[in-house]
C-alpha positions in Angstrom: 2.0 -9.8 11.5 0.6 -8.3 8.4 -2.0 -9.4 5.9 -3.1 -8.2 2.4 -6.7 -8.7 0.3 -8.3 -6.8 -2.4 -6.4 -7.4 -5.1 -7.4 -9.0 -8.7 -8.1 -8.1 -12.2 -9.2 -4.3 -13.5 -9.6 -2.8 -17.0 -7.4 0.7 -17.7 -9.1 3.3 -16.1 -10.8 1.1 -13.8 -10.6 1.1 -9.3 -9.6 -1.4 -7.0 -9.5 -1.5 -3.3 -6.3 -2.8 -1.5 -6.7 -3.6 2.4 -4.3 -4.6 4.7 -5.0 -5.9 8.2 -2.0 -5.6 11.1 -1.9 -6.7 14.7 -0.2 -5.5 17.7 0.0 -2.1 18.6 -1.0 -0.4 15.5 -1.1 3.3 17.0 2.8 3.0 17.9 3.1 2.0 14.0 3.2 3.6 10.5 2.3 1.8 7.5 3.2 1.6 3.4 2.3 -0.1 0.6 4.9 -1.2 -2.5 4.6 -2.4 -5.9 6.9 -5.1 -7.8 5.9 -5.6 -11.1 7.9 -8.8 -13.1 11.7 -8.4 -13.8 11.9 -5.0 -11.4 12.2 -3.8 -8.4 10.1 -3.0 -5.3 8.7 0.5 -5.8 7.2 2.4 -3.4 3.7 3.8 -3.6 2.3 5.2 -0.7 2.8 5.4 3.3 0.8 6.6 5.9 1.1 7.8 9.9 -2.5 6.9 11.1 -2.2 8.6 14.3 -1.0 12.0 12.7 -2.5 11.1 9.6 0.5 12.5 7.4 0.5 10.8 4.1 3.6 10.6 1.2 3.1 9.5 -2.2 5.1 8.3 -5.0 4.9 11.1 -7.9 3.7 8.5 -9.9 0.3 7.7 -8.3 -0.4 11.3 -6.4 -3.4 11.9 -7.2 -5.1 8.8 -7.8 -4.3 6.6 -5.5 -5.5 7.1 -1.8 -4.5 5.5 1.6 -6.3 5.6 4.5 -6.1 3.9 7.9 -8.7 2.6 10.0 -7.1 2.6 13.3 -10.2 1.0 15.4 -10.2 -1.9 13.1 -5.9 -1.9 12.5 -6.4 -1.8 8.6 -4.4 0.4 6.3 -6.5 1.0 2.8 -4.9 1.6 -0.8 -7.8 3.2 -2.9 -6.6 3.0 -6.7 -8.4 4.6 -9.1 -7.5 5.5 -13.0 -5.8 2.3 -12.7 -3.0 1.7 -15.9 -1.4 -1.0 -17.3 1.8 0.1 -16.1 0.6 -0.6 -11.9 0.6 -4.1 -13.0 2.3 -5.4 -9.8 2.7 -7.1 -6.8 1.3 -4.7 -4.2 2.7 -5.3 -0.6 1.6 -4.0 2.8 4.7 -3.2 5.0 4.5 -1.5 8.7 7.7 0.3 10.4 7.9 0.4 14.0 8.3 4.4 13.9 5.7 7.3 13.6 7.2 8.5 11.0 6.5 8.0 7.1 9.1 5.8 5.0 9.8 5.4 1.7 12.2 2.8 1.4 12.4 -1.1 1.9 14.7 -1.3 4.5 12.7 0.9 6.8 10.2 -1.4 6.9 9.9 -4.0 9.7 6.9 -6.1 8.9 5.7 -7.6 5.6 2.6 -9.1 4.0 2.9 -11.7 1.3 1.5 -9.6 -1.4 -1.7 -9.7 -3.2 -1.7 -9.3 -7.4 -3.1 -6.3 -9.1 -3.3 -7.0 -12.9 -4.7 -4.6 -15.4 -5.3 -5.0 -18.5 -5.5 -2.4 -21.4 
Protein backbone atom coordinates (compact mmCIF):
# COMPACT_ATOMS: atom_id res chain seq x y z
CA UNK A 1 0.00 0.00 0.00
CA UNK A 2 1.12 3.50 -0.88
CA UNK A 3 -0.25 6.76 0.51
CA UNK A 4 0.80 10.39 0.00
CA UNK A 5 0.51 13.48 2.16
CA UNK A 6 1.74 17.05 2.19
CA UNK A 7 0.16 18.60 -0.87
CA UNK A 8 -1.41 22.03 -0.78
CA UNK A 9 -1.12 25.60 -1.97
CA UNK A 10 2.15 27.49 -2.35
CA UNK A 11 3.27 30.70 -3.95
CA UNK A 12 5.75 30.79 -6.80
CA UNK A 13 9.24 30.57 -5.36
CA UNK A 14 7.98 28.79 -2.28
CA UNK A 15 8.45 25.25 -1.00
CA UNK A 16 6.40 22.19 -0.17
CA UNK A 17 7.33 18.75 1.07
CA UNK A 18 5.43 15.65 0.02
CA UNK A 19 5.64 12.38 1.91
CA UNK A 20 4.77 8.86 0.88
CA UNK A 21 4.13 5.94 3.21
CA UNK A 22 4.96 2.49 1.88
CA UNK A 23 3.93 -0.76 3.51
CA UNK A 24 5.67 -4.06 3.01
CA UNK A 25 9.32 -4.94 2.57
CA UNK A 26 10.51 -1.52 1.53
CA UNK A 27 14.18 -2.52 1.33
CA UNK A 28 13.29 -4.64 -1.68
CA UNK A 29 11.74 -1.74 -3.64
CA UNK A 30 12.55 1.53 -5.29
CA UNK A 31 10.16 4.46 -5.36
CA UNK A 32 9.32 7.39 -7.54
CA UNK A 33 7.20 10.50 -7.81
CA UNK A 34 5.13 11.40 -10.85
CA UNK A 35 2.82 14.32 -11.55
CA UNK A 36 -0.10 14.96 -13.84
CA UNK A 37 -1.37 18.40 -14.71
CA UNK A 38 -4.86 18.93 -16.13
CA UNK A 39 -5.02 17.92 -19.77
CA UNK A 40 -1.50 16.51 -19.75
CA UNK A 41 0.02 13.06 -19.51
CA UNK A 42 1.57 11.73 -16.34
CA UNK A 43 5.15 12.99 -16.05
CA UNK A 44 8.14 11.53 -14.23
CA UNK A 45 9.55 13.74 -11.45
CA UNK A 46 12.11 11.78 -9.42
CA UNK A 47 13.05 8.28 -8.28
CA UNK A 48 15.18 6.69 -5.57
CA UNK A 49 16.70 3.37 -4.66
CA UNK A 50 16.68 3.70 -0.87
CA UNK A 51 19.12 0.83 -0.34
CA UNK A 52 21.92 2.18 -2.55
CA UNK A 53 20.85 5.81 -2.26
CA UNK A 54 20.72 6.27 -6.04
CA UNK A 55 18.48 9.09 -7.22
CA UNK A 56 17.26 10.22 -10.64
CA UNK A 57 15.48 13.44 -11.56
CA UNK A 58 13.60 14.88 -14.47
CA UNK A 59 15.60 17.76 -15.98
CA UNK A 60 12.64 20.04 -15.29
CA UNK A 61 13.03 19.65 -11.51
CA UNK A 62 16.73 18.83 -11.05
CA UNK A 63 18.35 21.28 -8.68
CA UNK A 64 14.99 22.36 -7.20
CA UNK A 65 13.45 19.09 -5.98
CA UNK A 66 15.07 16.50 -3.72
CA UNK A 67 13.87 12.95 -3.21
CA UNK A 68 14.85 11.08 -0.06
CA UNK A 69 13.86 7.95 1.82
CA UNK A 70 13.59 7.04 5.45
CA UNK A 71 13.86 3.28 5.40
CA UNK A 72 13.42 2.95 9.14
CA UNK A 73 9.94 4.39 8.80
CA UNK A 74 9.37 3.23 5.27
CA UNK A 75 8.67 6.70 3.94
CA UNK A 76 9.73 8.58 0.82
CA UNK A 77 9.85 12.37 0.70
CA UNK A 78 9.92 14.95 -2.07
CA UNK A 79 11.23 18.35 -1.04
CA UNK A 80 10.12 20.90 -3.64
CA UNK A 81 11.84 24.28 -3.65
CA UNK A 82 11.61 27.25 -6.00
CA UNK A 83 8.16 26.15 -7.05
CA UNK A 84 6.75 27.46 -10.31
CA UNK A 85 3.11 27.80 -11.43
CA UNK A 86 3.81 25.04 -13.94
CA UNK A 87 4.55 22.74 -11.01
CA UNK A 88 0.80 22.66 -10.37
CA UNK A 89 -0.36 19.04 -10.69
CA UNK A 90 -1.53 15.98 -8.84
CA UNK A 91 1.60 14.31 -7.49
CA UNK A 92 1.62 10.54 -7.06
CA UNK A 93 4.04 8.24 -5.32
CA UNK A 94 4.77 4.86 -6.89
CA UNK A 95 6.73 1.82 -5.81
CA UNK A 96 8.33 -0.94 -7.84
CA UNK A 97 9.55 -4.34 -6.76
CA UNK A 98 12.93 -3.83 -8.42
CA UNK A 99 15.84 -2.06 -6.80
CA UNK A 100 16.86 -0.09 -9.90
CA UNK A 101 15.32 3.33 -10.38
CA UNK A 102 12.87 3.82 -13.23
CA UNK A 103 11.20 6.76 -14.96
CA UNK A 104 8.15 5.38 -16.77
CA UNK A 105 4.78 4.55 -15.18
CA UNK A 106 4.53 0.95 -16.48
CA UNK A 107 7.69 0.08 -14.55
CA UNK A 108 5.93 0.73 -11.25
CA UNK A 109 3.76 -1.79 -9.46
CA UNK A 110 1.91 0.13 -6.74
CA UNK A 111 0.52 3.66 -6.77
CA UNK A 112 -0.88 6.06 -4.24
CA UNK A 113 -4.04 8.09 -4.79
CA UNK A 114 -2.16 11.31 -5.41
CA UNK A 115 -2.03 14.67 -3.67
CA UNK A 116 -2.81 18.06 -5.22
CA UNK A 117 -0.09 20.71 -5.43
CA UNK A 118 -1.16 24.17 -6.57
CA UNK A 119 1.36 26.95 -7.13
CA UNK A 120 0.07 30.49 -7.56
CA UNK A 121 1.95 33.20 -9.42
